[in-house]
ROBA-360779 format. One line per 3 residues: number of its first residue (from 1); their letters; for each residue x negated, y, z of C-alpha. Coordinates in Angstrom, 2 decimals. Layout:
# residues N
NUM	a	X:Y:Z ~ ...
***
This chain:
# residues 405
1	mqp	-316.11:92.78:26.79 ~ -312.90:94.22:25.28 ~ -309.99:93.50:27.62
4	lrr	-306.79:91.91:26.25 ~ -303.24:93.19:26.89 ~ -301.10:90.47:28.47
7	ria	-298.26:90.29:31.09 ~ -298.99:88.60:34.31 ~ -297.67:84.97:34.17
10	pls	-298.62:81.63:35.69 ~ -301.97:80.93:34.17 ~ -302.90:77.86:32.21
13	rdl	-306.55:77.03:32.11 ~ -307.05:78.30:28.57 ~ -305.59:81.73:29.08
16	prc	-307.72:84.86:28.65 ~ -308.87:86.16:31.92 ~ -309.41:89.87:31.26
19	lsr	-306.27:91.79:31.25 ~ -305.46:95.56:31.02 ~ -302.64:97.64:32.14
22	ssp	-302.10:101.46:32.14 ~ -300.45:101.99:35.40 ~ -300.43:100.33:39.01
25	lha	-298.77:97.02:39.56 ~ -296.56:97.30:42.72 ~ -296.20:94.56:45.19
28	vss	-292.77:94.56:46.88 ~ -291.20:92.41:49.49 ~ -288.33:92.37:51.85
31	tsa	-287.80:91.98:55.60 ~ -284.65:91.50:57.58 ~ -282.68:94.44:58.93
34	sgs	-283.65:93.43:62.44 ~ -287.28:93.99:63.34 ~ -287.29:91.26:65.87
37	hvr	-286.37:88.54:63.38 ~ -288.83:87.13:60.76 ~ -287.11:86.16:57.55
40	tfs	-286.88:82.50:56.84 ~ -287.93:80.62:53.75 ~ -288.58:77.04:53.24
43	ath	-291.92:75.64:52.12 ~ -290.23:74.53:48.78 ~ -289.57:78.07:47.72
46	fpp	-291.49:81.14:46.90 ~ -291.25:84.07:49.38 ~ -289.20:87.04:48.13
49	gpv	-291.21:88.91:45.60 ~ -293.01:89.97:43.61 ~ -295.82:89.99:46.24
52	lip	-299.36:91.06:45.58 ~ -301.58:90.80:48.68 ~ -305.14:92.17:49.19
55	lts	-307.32:89.47:50.65 ~ -309.48:91.37:53.04 ~ -310.41:88.15:54.79
58	rkl	-312.48:87.17:51.78 ~ -315.73:88.58:50.28 ~ -317.57:87.97:47.08
61	isv	-321.34:87.03:46.33 ~ -322.78:87.66:42.98 ~ -325.07:84.95:41.57
64	sgp	-326.52:86.03:38.20 ~ -329.31:84.80:36.07 ~ -330.24:82.26:33.36
67	eaa	-330.61:79.40:35.98 ~ -327.55:80.39:38.08 ~ -325.22:77.68:36.62
70	kfl	-327.81:74.90:37.02 ~ -328.45:75.86:40.61 ~ -324.89:76.07:41.64
73	qgv	-324.13:72.77:39.81 ~ -326.58:71.00:42.33 ~ -325.15:72.53:45.58
76	vta	-321.30:72.54:45.13 ~ -318.72:69.94:44.74 ~ -317.11:71.25:41.43
79	nll	-318.39:70.63:38.01 ~ -319.61:73.86:36.44 ~ -321.11:72.34:33.37
82	csp	-319.68:71.09:30.04 ~ -321.14:67.55:30.48 ~ -323.02:65.45:32.95
85	akd	-326.41:66.35:31.24 ~ -328.66:68.38:33.39 ~ -329.31:70.82:30.53
88	app	-325.69:71.17:29.56 ~ -324.33:74.64:29.16 ~ -321.94:76.03:31.78
91	rid	-318.19:75.83:31.18 ~ -316.81:79.19:30.01 ~ -313.37:77.72:28.95
94	vpg	-311.95:78.19:32.54 ~ -311.99:81.22:34.63 ~ -313.32:79.45:37.61
97	hya	-313.26:76.65:40.16 ~ -312.30:75.79:43.73 ~ -315.23:74.15:45.36
100	afl	-317.27:73.70:48.54 ~ -320.82:73.82:49.74 ~ -321.73:70.78:51.92
103	taq	-324.44:69.83:54.29 ~ -326.72:66.90:53.40 ~ -324.40:64.77:55.63
106	gri	-321.42:65.62:53.75 ~ -319.88:68.10:56.17 ~ -318.31:71.38:54.82
109	lhd	-320.29:74.55:55.07 ~ -318.10:76.87:53.04 ~ -314.91:76.53:51.01
112	vfi	-315.19:78.81:48.02 ~ -313.77:79.98:44.65 ~ -316.38:80.21:42.01
115	yld	-315.56:82.57:39.19 ~ -317.22:83.31:35.82 ~ -318.18:86.94:36.25
118	qfa	-316.70:88.53:33.19 ~ -317.31:92.03:34.59 ~ -321.05:91.47:34.23
121	stp	-323.07:92.48:31.11 ~ -325.07:89.25:31.09 ~ -324.43:86.46:28.44
124	pge	-321.42:84.20:29.02 ~ -322.05:81.62:31.77 ~ -325.08:83.35:33.43
127	sfl	-323.09:85.36:36.18 ~ -320.78:84.05:38.83 ~ -318.73:85.60:41.73
130	iec	-318.42:83.29:44.68 ~ -315.45:84.11:46.94 ~ -315.80:82.91:50.53
133	dad	-314.69:83.73:54.02 ~ -315.69:87.31:54.77 ~ -316.95:86.36:58.25
136	eaa	-319.37:83.86:56.67 ~ -320.33:85.69:53.49 ~ -323.71:86.87:54.96
139	nla	-324.53:83.30:56.05 ~ -323.56:81.82:52.53 ~ -325.77:84.41:50.86
142	khi	-328.72:83.50:53.13 ~ -328.08:79.81:52.44 ~ -328.22:80.39:48.61
145	kry	-331.42:82.40:48.93 ~ -332.98:79.81:51.19 ~ -332.57:76.97:48.53
148	klr	-333.16:79.23:45.51 ~ -336.95:78.68:45.49 ~ -338.13:79.69:42.07
151	akf	-334.87:79.48:40.14 ~ -334.31:82.39:38.01 ~ -331.14:84.27:39.32
154	nvr	-330.32:87.01:41.68 ~ -328.09:86.92:44.75 ~ -326.19:89.86:46.05
157	lld	-323.52:90.24:48.62 ~ -320.72:92.55:47.42 ~ -320.04:94.44:50.77
160	dps	-318.11:97.24:49.21 ~ -314.62:95.94:48.32 ~ -313.97:98.85:46.01
163	evs	-316.57:97.31:43.55 ~ -314.46:94.12:43.15 ~ -311.45:93.51:45.15
166	iwq	-309.56:90.18:45.79 ~ -305.82:89.78:45.54 ~ -303.28:86.96:45.68
169	alg	-300.11:87.04:43.59 ~ -297.20:85.19:45.08 ~ -293.52:84.55:44.16
172	aas	-292.08:86.37:41.39 ~ -295.36:88.23:40.87 ~ -296.90:85.11:39.55
175	sas	-294.00:84.18:37.27 ~ -293.21:85.26:33.75 ~ -289.91:86.55:34.96
178	aas	-291.62:89.27:37.10 ~ -293.29:90.88:34.07 ~ -291.51:93.01:31.55
181	psa	-292.72:95.25:28.76 ~ -292.39:98.25:31.25 ~ -294.06:96.52:34.07
184	svi	-297.20:97.99:35.55 ~ -300.60:96.61:34.19 ~ -303.95:95.77:35.55
187	nal	-307.58:95.23:34.36 ~ -308.72:92.08:36.11 ~ -310.00:88.55:36.16
190	lmq	-307.16:86.15:36.94 ~ -307.25:82.42:37.95 ~ -304.46:79.98:38.94
193	dsr	-304.80:78.93:42.55 ~ -304.33:75.22:41.95 ~ -304.96:74.05:45.51
196	apg	-301.19:73.19:45.86 ~ -298.15:73.88:43.76 ~ -296.69:77.26:44.34
199	mgd	-299.90:78.88:45.54 ~ -299.73:81.59:42.78 ~ -302.75:83.34:41.19
202	ril	-306.06:84.68:42.39 ~ -306.94:88.21:41.06 ~ -310.34:89.92:40.99
205	lss	-310.02:93.62:40.28 ~ -313.01:95.52:39.25 ~ -313.54:99.19:40.22
208	egs	-312.61:100.18:36.68 ~ -309.26:98.44:36.92 ~ -305.90:100.18:37.87
211	alr	-305.09:100.37:41.48 ~ -302.81:97.85:43.14 ~ -300.55:98.54:46.05
214	sge	-299.72:95.82:48.44 ~ -296.25:96.82:49.48 ~ -294.90:96.35:53.02
217	lee	-296.45:93.09:54.10 ~ -299.94:92.66:55.41 ~ -302.23:89.82:54.22
220	kte	-302.28:88.09:57.58 ~ -298.54:87.79:57.47 ~ -297.40:86.90:54.02
223	ytl	-300.43:85.04:52.61 ~ -301.32:83.23:55.76 ~ -297.79:82.01:56.26
226	hry	-297.59:80.96:52.68 ~ -300.62:78.98:52.98 ~ -299.47:77.27:56.19
229	lhg	-296.14:76.36:54.68 ~ -297.97:74.68:51.72 ~ -300.57:73.01:54.05
232	vpe	-303.53:74.79:52.61 ~ -306.40:75.60:54.96 ~ -308.89:78.27:54.21
235	gqk	-312.03:79.74:55.78 ~ -314.12:78.51:58.63 ~ -311.61:79.10:61.37
238	eil	-309.42:76.34:59.70 ~ -312.22:74.38:57.84 ~ -314.71:74.16:60.61
241	rdt	-318.29:74.73:59.53 ~ -320.72:71.73:59.92 ~ -317.85:69.57:61.32
244	alp	-314.95:69.28:58.79 ~ -315.10:66.54:56.13 ~ -313.91:67.16:52.62
247	het	-311.26:64.38:52.63 ~ -309.99:65.28:56.18 ~ -309.41:68.87:54.89
250	nld	-307.73:67.63:51.75 ~ -310.46:69.13:49.37 ~ -310.29:65.88:47.45
253	vmg	-306.57:66.45:46.57 ~ -306.77:70.23:46.19 ~ -309.17:70.02:43.21
256	aid	-312.38:71.01:44.87 ~ -314.38:67.86:44.14 ~ -315.31:66.32:40.77
259	frk	-315.98:62.71:41.53 ~ -317.49:62.18:38.11 ~ -320.27:64.75:38.19
262	gcy	-323.90:64.03:38.89 ~ -325.90:64.62:42.08 ~ -325.15:67.50:44.54
265	vgq	-325.86:68.11:48.18 ~ -323.61:66.03:50.37 ~ -322.47:63.78:47.49
268	elt	-323.41:60.34:48.98 ~ -321.07:60.41:51.93 ~ -318.19:62.06:49.85
271	irt	-318.30:59.48:47.06 ~ -318.54:56.62:49.66 ~ -315.46:57.87:51.44
274	ehr	-313.58:58.25:48.23 ~ -314.18:54.71:47.16 ~ -314.62:52.71:50.26
277	gvv	-313.52:54.63:53.16 ~ -310.01:55.01:54.96 ~ -309.16:58.68:55.76
280	rkr	-307.24:58.46:58.98 ~ -306.95:62.21:59.64 ~ -305.86:65.10:57.37
283	vlp	-304.91:68.72:57.75 ~ -301.19:69.05:57.76 ~ -298.74:71.90:58.19
286	vml	-297.01:71.74:61.62 ~ -294.00:73.61:63.19 ~ -293.33:74.37:66.72
289	ygs	-290.06:74.27:68.31 ~ -288.43:74.57:71.80 ~ -288.35:71.93:74.45
292	esa	-284.50:71.85:74.27 ~ -284.34:71.90:70.54 ~ -283.94:68.96:68.14
295	ape	-286.97:68.09:65.93 ~ -286.66:70.18:62.72 ~ -285.93:68.49:59.45
298	rle	-287.61:71.06:57.20 ~ -290.67:73.21:57.62 ~ -289.74:76.92:57.80
301	vss	-290.70:80.29:59.34 ~ -288.53:81.47:62.14 ~ -288.89:84.06:65.00
304	edn	-287.29:81.85:67.54 ~ -290.37:80.04:68.71 ~ -293.45:82.28:68.29
307	nae	-295.89:80.18:70.31 ~ -298.53:79.51:67.57 ~ -300.84:82.47:68.69
310	kva	-300.79:80.99:72.19 ~ -302.25:77.70:71.28 ~ -306.04:77.72:71.39
313	pgt	-307.93:76.34:68.31 ~ -309.15:72.70:69.02 ~ -306.30:71.97:71.58
316	sig	-305.41:68.26:71.63 ~ -301.97:67.14:70.42 ~ -300.20:64.33:72.36
319	rvg	-296.99:62.39:72.43 ~ -294.26:63.84:74.60 ~ -294.06:62.20:78.01
322	kkg	-296.99:59.84:77.24 ~ -300.72:59.61:77.92 ~ -303.24:58.02:75.50
325	rsa	-305.40:58.93:72.55 ~ -305.14:62.32:71.12 ~ -302.92:62.55:67.99
328	gkw	-304.67:65.36:66.56 ~ -306.02:68.79:67.13 ~ -304.68:72.26:66.51
331	lag	-306.46:74.47:64.06 ~ -304.58:77.82:63.72 ~ -301.07:79.26:63.49
334	mgn	-298.85:82.17:63.30 ~ -295.36:82.51:64.68 ~ -293.90:79.15:64.76
337	vgl	-296.01:77.35:62.10 ~ -299.70:76.53:61.73 ~ -302.18:73.85:60.57
340	aic	-303.45:70.87:62.56 ~ -305.65:67.96:61.80 ~ -303.45:64.97:62.41
343	rle	-303.91:61.25:62.70 ~ -301.80:60.05:59.87 ~ -300.73:56.64:61.36
346	tmt	-299.75:58.38:64.55 ~ -297.89:61.50:63.50 ~ -296.55:60.54:60.01
349	dlv	-294.80:57.85:58.19 ~ -297.84:57.54:55.81 ~ -299.21:54.01:55.76
352	lpg	-303.03:53.66:55.52 ~ -304.49:51.10:52.99 ~ -304.47:47.61:54.40
355	ess	-302.71:48.46:57.55 ~ -299.24:47.82:58.89 ~ -296.84:50.69:59.45
358	tgg	-296.23:49.58:62.95 ~ -299.73:48.81:63.91 ~ -301.49:50.01:67.12
361	ggf	-300.40:53.65:67.73 ~ -298.19:53.64:64.66 ~ -295.64:56.32:64.02
364	tag	-291.95:55.40:64.68 ~ -288.97:57.50:63.93 ~ -288.12:59.69:66.74
367	def	-291.55:60.20:68.07 ~ -292.18:63.60:69.39 ~ -295.42:65.49:69.90
370	eva	-296.54:68.48:71.96 ~ -299.36:70.93:72.34 ~ -300.22:73.12:75.37
373	tvg	-300.25:76.88:75.10 ~ -302.56:79.23:77.05 ~ -301.11:80.54:80.09
376	egs	-300.42:84.26:80.27 ~ -302.83:86.02:82.85 ~ -304.92:83.00:83.34
379	ege	-307.47:80.86:81.72 ~ -305.64:77.66:82.42 ~ -302.90:75.94:80.36
382	gek	-299.50:77.30:80.10 ~ -296.37:75.42:79.16 ~ -296.34:72.78:76.47
385	tkm	-294.42:73.29:73.36 ~ -293.06:70.70:70.86 ~ -294.52:70.42:67.41
388	kaf	-293.88:68.33:64.32 ~ -296.17:67.61:61.40 ~ -295.04:67.64:57.86
391	vpd	-296.41:65.92:54.78 ~ -295.91:68.31:51.77 ~ -294.46:66.64:48.76
394	wlr	-297.56:67.60:46.71 ~ -299.88:65.85:49.23 ~ -297.68:62.73:49.38
397	ekl	-297.83:62.56:45.73 ~ -301.58:63.00:45.50 ~ -302.16:60.36:48.11
400	sqk	-299.87:57.96:46.39 ~ -301.90:58.47:43.21 ~ -305.00:57.79:45.16
403	gqh	-303.57:54.52:46.45 ~ -303.50:55.83:50.00 ~ -299.78:55.76:50.53
***
């Protein structure tokens, strides 16, 4: 395929996906003068940029062959075909899809991005690259091979990141203002990350593309904090394998599920929840703050309370000074922010369908919550730190559209 020359910009669904540039695209960012203070930015703003971040926590699996699209259509939540017909051709008008593999009981196995592999020499729509959690990539490849049976396609885990590397463009790097006629250029497949507004663009760079440099910040700081501020979980440490449900993990509002498509593994419970169920828990961004501090009004990153790494995954969240039912569970965090699965009627002002806002265990203004940290030098609990859950504007709007708010 002959690459097209185009500047990096927010991608609409119909933009060409193969781009070429003649020199490396630099990723730059800024830190404060004091090494002990993490710069602060709100969840409603991009971090300073442009920022291009290598996603070493993700890996790719190649699925290629004449029956690849048909097979994937039956095992993932997204719609890869042009129509509901079983023999419909694959969609080639979009660069890829956000999706999930489910168990037969509707639990999440893997959250993935599925890209049309435009680096391959096969006919359009016959080759795909599946991006998943790097720690679970081998398991997903085995899962696909196990259910492949006699379907005509090949499965290959891309262990060498130099073959195709995964990047995320954030901030000004994913805006038209960042690119200029003299800007550096790349040869890559690009897809807008539409899980939440402001998530930027995904970039797959082939071995033939120009080199990208990530600048000063590591992936686990910039990209992870960016996800947390937007309330976007990723990978099986945050979307628990065999346990997490699509709706509780917000896959239903992040574009991972096509509720109009035909049969796929795990569809029955997912559809039933969408149309008849009440989703009482969802993953939300949370912020830790000191016991002597007032509850924060906005979600932001700061170095003043760096206790997130001290909270063990799965730790229960409770009301300050009260005993009773758990209000949620901690998933993961960094610095003073993180993600938790929260009971909506307990920790937020969201009102569930058909229920009173002041029902049993309902949220009231001024409620405070806390979570235990792991004590240093021991296996027991340390001190408790306060935390507050936030409902991102994009999530509130999506739930309102679904009639759940």
